ROLUMLUM-750179 format. One record per residue (C-alpha): residue in one letter; x, y, z. Coordinates in steps of 0.1 Angstrom, whole numbers, padded with zeros to 4 digits, always signed. Example, Ala and Ser with C-alpha at 12.3 -4.5 7.8 and 13.67 -1.06 7.14 Angstrom:
% residues 2
a+0123-0045+0078
s+0137-0011+0071
***
This chain:
% residues 356
m-0102-0120+0046
a-0105-0088+0026
y-0071-0071+0033
l-0060-0045+0009
s-0028-0049-0010
p-0001-0021-0010
s-0012-0011-0045
q-0048-0008-0035
l-0039+0013-0004
q-0018+0035-0026
k-0046+0040-0051
f-0070+0049-0023
r-0045+0074-0009
e-0042+0090-0043
d-0078+0090-0056
g-0098+0092-0024
f-0120+0062-0034
l-0114+0026-0043
v-0136+0000-0060
l-0135-0036-0047
e-0155-0057-0072
g-0169-0090-0060
f-0167-0082-0023
w-0201-0096-0016
s-0217-0127-0032
a-0250-0127-0051
d-0266-0146-0022
e-0254-0120+0003
c-0269-0092-0018
v-0302-0110-0022
a-0304-0116+0015
m-0300-0079+0022
q-0326-0070-0005
r-0350-0096+0009
r-0347-0081+0044
i-0353-0046+0032
g-0384-0058+0015
e-0397-0071+0048
i-0389-0038+0065
l-0408-0019+0037
a-0438-0042+0040
e-0441-0031+0077
m-0436+0006+0068
d-0461+0029+0084
v-0452+0066+0082
p-0479+0091+0095
l-0489+0118+0071
h-0472+0146+0091
c-0439+0126+0091
r-0437+0120+0053
t-0405+0138+0043
e-0391+0142+0007
f-0354+0138+0006
s-0332+0161-0015
t-0296+0171-0018
q-0304+0205-0033
e-0295+0230-0005
e-0327+0250-0003
e-0349+0219-0004
q-0326+0202+0021
l-0330+0230+0046
r-0368+0233+0040
a-0376+0196+0042
q-0350+0176+0063
g-0338+0206+0082
s-0372+0216+0095
t-0387+0182+0105
d-0381+0164+0137
y-0388+0131+0119
f-0355+0136+0101
l-0335+0154+0128
s-0343+0127+0154
s-0335+0098+0131
g-0298+0093+0140
d-0306+0063+0163
k-0337+0050+0145
i-0349+0033+0113
r-0369+0058+0094
f-0382+0063+0058
f-0376+0092+0034
f-0392+0097+0000
e-0385+0109-0035
k-0397+0143-0046
g-0431+0145-0062
v-0446+0113-0048
f-0472+0130-0025
d-0503+0150-0033
e-0510+0182-0014
k-0524+0163+0015
g-0494+0139+0018
n-0511+0109+0002
f-0490+0087-0021
l-0493+0093-0058
v-0473+0061-0066
p-0471+0028-0047
p-0453+0035-0014
e-0426+0008-0021
k-0418+0027-0053
s-0417+0061-0037
i-0390+0055-0011
n-0357+0073-0015
k-0338+0059+0015
i-0341+0043+0049
g-0318+0056+0077
h-0300+0062+0098
a-0294+0032+0122
l-0300+0000+0104
h-0265-0011+0116
a-0277-0008+0152
h-0313-0021+0151
d-0316-0046+0124
p-0299-0080+0128
v-0292-0086+0091
f-0276-0052+0085
r-0258-0054+0118
c-0242-0087+0107
v-0232-0071+0074
t-0217-0040+0089
h-0198-0059+0116
s-0188-0088+0094
p-0153-0102+0097
k-0143-0091+0062
v-0155-0055+0069
q-0134-0056+0101
a-0104-0069+0081
l-0108-0041+0056
a-0109-0015+0083
r-0077-0030+0099
s-0059-0029+0066
l-0066+0008+0064
g-0049+0012+0098
l-0080+0020+0118
r-0076+0016+0155
m-0109+0024+0170
p-0135+0026+0142
v-0171+0033+0151
v-0201+0032+0129
v-0218+0066+0129
q-0247+0061+0105
s-0261+0037+0079
m-0286+0040+0050
y-0303+0019+0024
i-0306+0038-0009
f-0331+0027-0035
k-0325+0050-0066
q-0359+0041-0080
p-0365+0036-0117
h-0374+0070-0133
l-0379+0086-0099
g-0344+0082-0082
g-0332+0118-0079
e-0299+0133-0086
v-0274+0135-0057
s-0255+0168-0062
p-0217+0171-0058
h-0208+0169-0021
q-0183+0157+0004
d-0195+0134+0032
a-0174+0154+0058
s-0197+0184+0051
f-0223+0165+0071
l-0200+0143+0093
y-0174+0168+0103
t-0145+0159+0126
e-0114+0174+0141
p-0090+0166+0127
l-0103+0160+0093
g-0097+0128+0074
r-0113+0105+0100
v-0145+0095+0082
l-0148+0067+0057
g-0178+0057+0036
v-0185+0021+0028
w-0209+0018-0002
i-0222-0017-0012
a-0238-0022-0046
l-0268-0046-0042
e-0276-0042-0079
d-0255-0032-0109
a-0248+0005-0108
t-0246+0018-0144
l-0244+0051-0163
e-0281+0047-0170
n-0294+0041-0135
g-0272+0066-0116
c-0238+0052-0107
l-0214+0071-0085
w-0191+0098-0101
f-0159+0110-0084
i-0133+0137-0088
p-0101+0117-0082
g-0077+0134-0057
s-0103+0159-0045
h-0100+0147-0009
t-0068+0168-0003
g-0082+0203-0004
g-0103+0205+0028
v-0141+0210+0032
s-0159+0237+0013
r-0191+0238+0033
r-0207+0223+0064
m-0242+0215+0074
v-0246+0225+0111
r-0274+0224+0137
a-0290+0257+0143
p-0295+0270+0178
a-0322+0253+0198
g-0357+0266+0188
s-0345+0279+0154
a-0362+0272+0122
p-0350+0256+0100
g-0331+0233+0124
t-0300+0232+0102
s-0280+0257+0081
f-0249+0256+0059
l-0216+0274+0065
g-0197+0281+0033
t-0209+0272-0002
e-0203+0243-0025
p-0181+0257-0053
a-0191+0252-0090
r-0174+0219-0101
d-0160+0213-0136
n-0181+0184-0148
s-0151+0172-0169
l-0133+0164-0137
f-0158+0137-0126
v-0151+0101-0135
p-0180+0077-0137
t-0176+0046-0116
p-0200+0019-0127
v-0198-0013-0107
r-0213-0048-0106
r-0236-0061-0080
g-0216-0071-0049
a-0190-0044-0053
l-0178-0024-0023
v-0167+0012-0028
l-0145+0029-0002
i-0152+0067-0001
h-0129+0091+0017
g-0149+0116+0037
e-0136+0145+0017
v-0136+0132-0018
v-0161+0150-0040
h-0187+0127-0055
k-0222+0127-0070
s-0247+0106-0088
e-0272+0114-0116
q-0309+0109-0118
n-0321+0074-0126
f-0339+0076-0160
s-0337+0039-0166
d-0362+0010-0159
c-0339-0005-0133
s-0333+0005-0097
r-0298+0010-0082
q-0301-0003-0047
a-0272+0001-0023
y-0264-0002+0014
t-0240+0023+0028
f-0225+0031+0062
h-0199+0055+0076
l-0170+0047+0099
m-0152+0072+0120
e-0118+0067+0136
a-0125+0075+0172
a-0090+0075+0185
g-0079+0111+0188
t-0110+0124+0170
v-0136+0150+0180
w-0171+0147+0165
s-0182+0182+0159
p-0210+0193+0184
d-0225+0213+0154
n-0230+0181+0134
w-0263+0165+0127
p-0270+0144+0146
s-0253+0160+0176
e-0246+0149+0211
g-0272+0160+0236
r-0296+0172+0208
d-0316+0153+0182
a-0311+0116+0187
t-0275+0107+0197
p-0259+0089+0167
s-0258+0052+0171
r-0220+0048+0174
e-0211+0012+0176
k-0176-0001+0178
l-0167-0021+0147
w-0149-0047+0168
a-0144-0056+0204
t-0115-0040+0221
n-0096-0073+0225
a-0102-0083+0189
s-0067-0073+0178
a-0048-0098+0200
s-0035-0119+0172
t-0004-0108+0153
h-0010-0129+0122
r-0017-0111+0089
p-0033-0131+0061
a-0024-0124+0025
a-0041-0096+0007
t-0071-0105-0014
g-0100-0086-0030
n-0127-0113-0032
s-0135-0129+0001
h-0170-0140+0012
l-0186-0155+0042
s-0199-0188+0029
s-0234-0185+0016
r-0246-0210+0042
a-0229-0190+0071
f-0243-0157+0059
l-0278-0170+0053
l-0277-0185+0088
l-0270-0150+0102
v-0297-0136+0081
s-0322-0161+0093
v-0316-0150+0129
q-0340-0121+0130
t-0339-0116+0167
g-0311-0116+0192
r-0274-0109+0188
q-0246-0133+0183
e-0210-0124+0193
q-0185-0128+0164
k-0150-0140+0171
s-0130-0127+0142
g-0094-0138+0151
l-0082-0110+0128
g-0046-0099+0127
a-0033-0067+0143
f-0019-0039+0122
p+0004-0009+0127
e-0015+0016+0148
i-0013+0044+0122
c-0042+0055+0100
l-0025+0050+0067
c-0052+0065+0045
l-0075+0085+0065
s-0052+0105+0088
r-0033+0135+0076
p-0024+0170+0089
q-0054+0190+0100
h-0067+0215+0075
n-0078+0250+0082
l-0114+0249+0071
p-0119+0276+0044
l-0152+0288+0058
a-0165+0320+0073
s-0169+0319+0111
r-0202+0309+0124
p-0224+0338+0134
***
């Protein structure tokens, strides 16, 4: 199982991110890509729901923040597109399968293949080795980073959008389904930037307001020299602390950079902000699924640390072939000390102005 070694835990604590090469096999990556191809083949997005995705603040508020299609996607599988792929009437200027930016935000809840991946024994083992006690999956996305079209993702912290009290309770899990290179838009991080709090937050506006979201605080200008590129090979898994600053550049290459990513939240002693998108009682309630059953930690055995563990290709492909129904997984994973070694730390005072 994919338990982290003490040195890996220490590196994650220091840097706020950690690369685990070879976490998934080529067969596992192909199975996820094949499944997303099937989902794309069935895509049918009405003209009035076609939303261009952007991480630039003004465009973000104008597009995602003002459309119910986006705001109500927290418990659904929906499609979001690159900038410049529609004409003035909303018709596609490029083939639809080449125009897609991402699919979100509940693949982990509604698709059997991505549910199996998200809840796989080795992901559970990884979470346990981080000291998580009650992890829940709060969102998931499939990101395409299309050749020549895949847009820049500006510097940000995931906790700006997935804010909790206390801070330090959100963890991103980013899976490279293709090689991520300097040319096609790999991730870049500022090591150690997860220790300074959150600089801005995206919050839901009062009911009936337009746009439906707004930002508190501002994203400070970042020194580009502080960012470290993080190219990875297909099958790598990248752990991303909720407050580490990261970005990716536009894809100018001939190759896509597909990835499946989801976010875990430590639910024990954590409050999900009511101002978040998606929020309880508004929008669609986020599809929070427990990563493991409550009795899954009965064993006290802890296997040795390793960084390269796979479901057998046969076992994984069997899971993938089951397109309907749900199968209970008995993990038999070891219990760990009930302290969040890497995610928990003293609560910050958020350096933001009060909400009006």
